[in-house]
C-alpha positions in Angstrom: -31.4 -158.9 16.8 -30.9 -159.7 13.2 -28.6 -156.9 11.9 -30.8 -156.4 8.8 -33.6 -155.3 11.1 -31.5 -152.7 13.0 -32.3 -149.0 12.3 -29.7 -147.2 10.3 -29.5 -143.6 9.0 -28.2 -142.9 5.5 -27.3 -139.4 4.5 -26.0 -138.2 1.1 -26.1 -134.9 -0.8 -27.5 -134.3 -4.2 -24.9 -135.4 -6.8 -24.4 -134.9 -10.5 -21.9 -137.2 -12.0 -20.4 -136.9 -15.5 -18.2 -135.1 -18.0 -18.3 -131.3 -17.5 -20.6 -131.5 -14.5 -18.7 -128.6 -13.1 -20.1 -126.4 -15.9 -23.5 -126.5 -14.0 -22.1 -124.5 -11.1 -23.7 -121.2 -12.0 -27.1 -122.8 -12.6 -27.1 -124.3 -9.2 -25.8 -121.2 -7.4 -28.6 -119.3 -9.0 -31.0 -122.0 -7.8 -29.8 -121.1 -4.3 -30.3 -117.4 -5.1 -26.6 -116.8 -4.6 -25.3 -113.3 -5.4 -21.7 -113.6 -4.2 -20.0 -116.9 -3.5 -16.7 -117.6 -1.7 -14.5 -120.1 -3.6 -12.4 -122.1 -1.2 -9.5 -123.7 -3.0 -5.7 -123.9 -3.0 -2.9 -122.2 -4.9 -2.3 -125.3 -7.0 -5.8 -125.3 -8.3 -6.2 -121.6 -9.3 -3.6 -121.9 -12.1 -5.5 -124.7 -13.9 -7.3 -123.9 -17.2 -10.4 -125.7 -16.1 -10.6 -123.6 -13.0 -10.4 -120.4 -15.0 -13.3 -121.7 -17.1 -15.4 -122.1 -14.0 -14.6 -118.5 -13.1 -15.7 -117.4 -16.6 -19.0 -119.3 -16.2 -19.6 -117.5 -12.9 -18.8 -114.1 -14.4 -21.0 -114.7 -17.5 -23.9 -115.4 -15.2 -23.3 -112.2 -13.1 -22.3 -114.2 -10.0 -19.7 -112.4 -7.9 -17.0 -114.4 -6.2 -14.3 -114.1 -3.6 -11.4 -116.5 -3.8 -9.9 -117.9 -0.6 -6.9 -120.1 -1.3 -5.0 -119.9 1.9 -5.6 -123.6 2.6 -2.8 -126.0 3.4 -2.6 -129.7 2.7 -3.9 -130.5 6.2 -6.3 -127.6 6.9 -5.7 -125.7 10.1 -8.1 -124.3 12.6 -6.8 -120.7 12.0 -7.3 -121.1 8.2 -10.9 -121.9 8.7 -11.3 -119.0 11.1 -9.7 -116.6 8.7 -11.9 -117.9 5.9 -15.1 -117.4 8.0 -14.0 -113.8 8.8 -13.4 -113.0 5.1 -16.7 -114.7 4.2 -18.7 -112.5 6.5 -16.7 -109.3 5.7 -17.2 -109.9 2.0 -21.0 -110.3 2.4 -20.8 -113.7 0.7 -24.0 -115.9 0.7 -22.7 -119.3 -0.5 -19.6 -121.5 -0.6 -18.0 -123.2 -3.6 -15.3 -125.7 -2.6 -13.0 -126.7 -5.5 -10.2 -129.1 -4.7 -9.3 -132.2 -2.7 -10.2 -133.0 0.9 -8.4 -130.0 2.3 -10.4 -127.2 0.6 -13.6 -129.0 1.0 -13.1 -129.7 4.7 -12.0 -126.1 5.2 -15.1 -124.8 3.4 -17.3 -127.0 5.7 -15.6 -125.4 8.7 -16.0 -121.9 7.3 -19.7 -122.7 6.8 -20.1 -123.8 10.4 -18.5 -120.7 11.9 -20.2 -118.2 9.6 -23.6 -119.1 10.9 -23.0 -120.5 14.4 -20.2 -118.2 15.6 -17.5 -119.2 18.1 -14.4 -121.1 17.2 -14.3 -124.0 14.8 -12.9 -126.3 17.5 -16.1 -125.7 19.5 -17.8 -128.1 17.1 -15.4 -131.1 17.4 -17.4 -134.3 17.9 -20.7 -135.6 16.7 -23.8 -133.4 16.1 -22.5 -130.3 17.9 -23.7 -127.9 15.2 -26.9 -126.0 15.9 -27.6 -124.0 12.7 -27.2 -125.1 9.0 -24.6 -123.2 7.1 -25.0 -121.3 3.8 -25.4 -123.3 0.6 -22.3 -125.4 -0.1 -21.3 -126.8 -3.5 -18.3 -129.1 -3.9 -16.3 -129.8 -7.0 -13.8 -132.6 -6.1 -10.5 -132.5 -7.9 -9.1 -135.8 -6.5 -10.7 -139.2 -6.4 -10.0 -139.9 -2.7 -11.3 -137.7 0.1 -15.0 -138.1 -0.6 -15.5 -134.9 1.4 -17.9 -133.8 -1.3 -20.4 -136.4 -0.2 -19.7 -137.0 3.5 -20.9 -135.7 6.9 -17.3 -135.5 8.1 -15.0 -132.5 8.3 -11.4 -132.9 9.4 -9.5 -130.0 10.9 -6.1 -129.7 12.6 -6.1 -128.3 16.1 -2.8 -126.4 15.9 -2.4 -126.1 19.7 -2.5 -129.9 20.2 -1.2 -130.7 16.7 -3.9 -133.3 16.2 -6.4 -133.7 13.4 -9.9 -133.7 14.8 -13.3 -134.7 13.3 -16.5 -132.7 13.1 -19.3 -135.1 12.2 -22.8 -133.7 11.4 -25.5 -133.8 8.8 -25.1 -130.1 8.7 -21.7 -130.3 7.0 -23.1 -132.5 4.2 -22.7 -130.4 1.0 -25.9 -129.3 -0.7 -24.5 -130.5 -4.0 -21.5 -132.4 -5.4 -20.6 -131.8 -9.0 -18.5 -134.9 -9.8 -16.6 -134.1 -13.0 -13.6 -136.2 -14.3 -12.1 -133.2 -16.1 -10.2 -131.7 -13.1 -8.7 -135.1 -12.3 -6.8 -135.1 -15.6 -4.4 -132.5 -14.2 -3.5 -134.5 -11.0 0.0 -135.8 -10.9 0.5 -139.6 -10.6 1.6 -139.6 -6.9 -1.4 -137.6 -5.8 -3.6 -139.9 -7.8 -2.1 -142.9 -6.1 -2.4 -141.5 -2.6 -6.0 -140.3 -3.0 -7.0 -143.5 -4.7 -5.6 -145.6 -1.9 -7.3 -143.3 0.6 -10.6 -144.1 -1.1 -9.9 -147.8 -1.0 -9.2 -147.5 2.7 -12.5 -145.6 3.2 -14.4 -148.5 1.5 -12.6 -151.3 3.4 -12.9 -149.7 6.8 -16.5 -148.8 6.2 -17.3 -152.4 5.2 -15.8 -153.9 8.4 -17.0 -151.1 10.6 -19.1 -152.0 13.7 -21.6 -149.4 12.4 -21.9 -150.8 8.9 -25.3 -151.7 7.4 -26.7 -153.5 4.4 -26.9 -150.1 2.6 -23.3 -149.1 3.3 -22.1 -152.6 2.4 -23.4 -152.3 -1.1 -21.5 -149.0 -1.7 -18.3 -150.2 0.0 -18.0 -153.4 -2.1 -18.7 -151.4 -5.3 -16.0 -148.9 -4.4 -13.5 -151.7 -3.7 -14.0 -153.2 -7.1 -13.9 -149.9 -9.0 -10.8 -148.7 -7.3 -8.9 -151.9 -7.5 -9.7 -152.2 -11.3 -8.9 -148.6 -12.2 -6.2 -147.2 -9.9 -3.3 -148.9 -11.7 -4.6 -147.4 -14.9 -5.2 -144.0 -13.3 -1.5 -143.4 -12.4 -0.3 -144.1 -16.0 0.7 -141.2 -18.3 -1.8 -142.3 -20.9 -4.8 -142.5 -18.6 -8.2 -141.8 -20.1 -11.0 -139.6 -18.8 -13.1 -142.7 -18.7 -10.7 -144.2 -16.2 -10.8 -141.1 -14.0 -14.6 -141.1 -14.1 -14.5 -144.7 -12.7 -12.1 -143.5 -10.0 -14.5 -140.7 -9.1 -17.4 -143.2 -8.9 -15.2 -145.4 -6.7 -14.5 -142.5 -4.4 -18.2 -141.5 -4.4 -19.4 -144.9 -3.4 -16.7 -145.2 -0.7 -17.9 -141.8 0.6 -21.5 -142.9 0.8 -20.3 -145.9 2.8 -17.9 -144.3 5.3 -20.0 -141.2 5.8 -22.7 -143.4 7.2 -20.7 -146.4 8.7 -17.7 -144.4 9.9 -14.2 -145.8 9.7 -11.6 -147.5 11.8 -8.1 -147.7 13.2 -6.4 -146.9 9.9 -7.9 -143.4 9.9 -7.6 -143.0 13.6 -3.8 -143.5 13.4 -3.5 -141.5 10.1 -5.4 -138.5 11.6 -3.1 -138.5 14.6 0.2 -138.9 12.8 -0.9 -136.5 10.1 -1.7 -133.8 12.6 1.5 -134.2 14.6 3.9 -134.6 11.7 1.9 -132.8 9.0 2.1 -135.8 6.6 0.0 -136.7 3.6 -3.3 -138.3 4.7 -3.6 -140.6 1.8 0.0 -141.8 2.1 -0.4 -142.6 5.8 -3.5 -144.6 5.0 -1.8 -146.5 2.3 1.0 -147.6 4.5 -1.2 -148.4 7.5 -3.9 -150.3 5.6 -2.3 -153.8 5.3 -0.8 -153.5 8.8 -4.1 -152.9 10.5 -5.9 -155.4 8.3 -3.6 -158.1 9.7 -4.6 -157.1 13.2 -8.3 -156.8 12.5 -8.8 -159.9 10.2 -9.8 -162.4 12.9 -12.4 -160.0 14.3 -14.3 -159.5 11.1 -13.3 -162.7 9.1 -16.5 -163.0 7.1 -16.3 -159.4 6.0 -12.7 -159.6 5.0 -13.5 -162.7 2.9 -16.1 -160.7 1.1 -13.5 -158.0 0.5 -11.1 -160.6 -0.9 -13.8 -161.7 -3.3 -14.4 -158.1 -4.4 -10.6 -157.9 -5.1 -10.8 -161.0 -7.3 -9.3 -163.5 -4.8 -10.8 -167.0 -4.9 -12.1 -167.9 -1.4 -14.2 -171.1 -2.0 -12.5 -173.9 0.0 -9.6 -171.7 1.1 -8.9 -171.4 4.8 -9.0 -168.1 6.6 -5.2 -167.9 7.2 -4.5 -168.2 3.4 -7.2 -165.7 2.6 -5.7 -163.3 5.1 -2.2 -163.7 3.7 -3.4 -163.3 0.1 -5.5 -160.3 0.9 -2.6 -158.5 2.5 -0.4 -159.4 -0.5 -2.9 -158.0 -3.0 -3.2 -154.7 -1.2 0.5 -154.5 -0.7 1.1 -155.2 -4.4 -1.4 -152.5 -5.4 0.3 -150.0 -3.1 3.7 -150.8 -4.6 2.3 -150.8 -8.2 1.1 -147.2 -7.8 4.4 -146.1 -6.3 3.8 -145.7 -2.6 6.5 -146.9 -0.1 5.8 -149.3 2.8 7.4 -146.9 5.3 7.6 -143.2 6.1 11.0 -141.7 5.1 11.6 -139.9 8.4 13.5 -140.6 11.6 11.6 -142.3 14.4 9.8 -139.6 16.5 10.9 -138.8 20.1 9.1 -140.6 22.9 7.1 -137.5 23.7 5.9 -137.1 20.1 5.2 -140.8 19.9 3.1 -140.7 23.1 1.2 -137.7 21.7 0.4 -139.6 18.5 -0.7 -142.8 20.3 -2.9 -140.9 22.7 -4.5 -138.9 19.8 -5.2 -142.1 17.8 -6.8 -143.9 20.7 -9.1 -140.9 21.3 -10.1 -140.5 17.7 -13.8 -141.2 17.0 -12.9 -143.6 14.1 -11.3 -146.0 16.7 -14.8 -146.6 18.2 -16.0 -148.5 15.1 -12.8 -150.5 14.5 -13.5 -154.3 14.6 -10.9 -154.8 17.3 -10.2 -152.6 20.3 -6.5 -151.7 20.1 -4.2 -151.3 23.1 -1.7 -148.5 23.7 1.1 -150.9 23.0 -0.4 -152.1 19.8 -0.8 -148.6 18.4 2.7 -147.7 19.5 4.1 -150.7 17.7 2.2 -149.9 14.6 3.7 -146.4 14.6 7.2 -147.8 15.2 6.8 -150.0 12.1 6.0 -147.0 9.9 9.5 -145.6 10.5 11.5 -148.8 10.1 13.3 -147.9 6.9 
């Protein structure tokens, strides 16, 4: 069948994009008839002046709030369970996630448990959630995770030390307030890692086996925006206009991957990040060009489109040269924003390596990768990450 005739679902939340969009938070909480909201965030966020301004807006509109900031960089199952317990004990009726992917993913998990009961890990997989959660508003403070617009929630299973995915329309936020102001307080390295994460979202969504004509439009737009603006975003003199463009890139990438899923980069990053508690964006940055080299011949036309979106001339150029140039451009971008090509750690033991490989191969993102990877291929990719 012609792929343009295939049925595809496309799910996104309501979004408001622009300067000081976060200032609308009370208006929308009142729209949801909220009386007391739980703010899910982290300890690095609560000290920011713009965060204090959001609290003042809530207070001036007589909206009570409870702050839950016990969220780590890779949110854990027990953090979500604690958050759900506090949400119910505090008689909260809504959730406000302010932060990067970790607080937003944790808020989604709190939402699930608060209405469905049980343990958060009961909902691992696709469409396992029965009841919708309380109203959820997200204010992203990085331009990378796209958790504010996606139907994915990533949580670490602390018994197996593996990041696992919950995928459901019921974790799509009710509203994303996409405001460039919070991004101005990000440090350069976090900006780099989250920006490369967003680029990875877009590239993997574009070559995904579940992509569609709708997701393709958003993926290519994201690739262009991020490639053009990320080098500027990590500079000391960055402008709020640049950060707005980065947010738009992340948003478009989120629209794409939320509906097309991802691939081997994320499958490997989820596993290694869960086992070794590493930065998700950093892992994606290092893995992207390595897996592109493996995937290229299995989605050649798509990768040529990506090359054009990155400003690479493709007319009359053979596939091998396009592949080499594409890898170099992505590598140059990663280096330009200050991310290494390897992980500065000793090679894990055989048992830990086996756990990482098994986790990656069982990750749902692996299903939509253009090429089916073997155990040996995944193991070799991991070995390359630690070759300092």
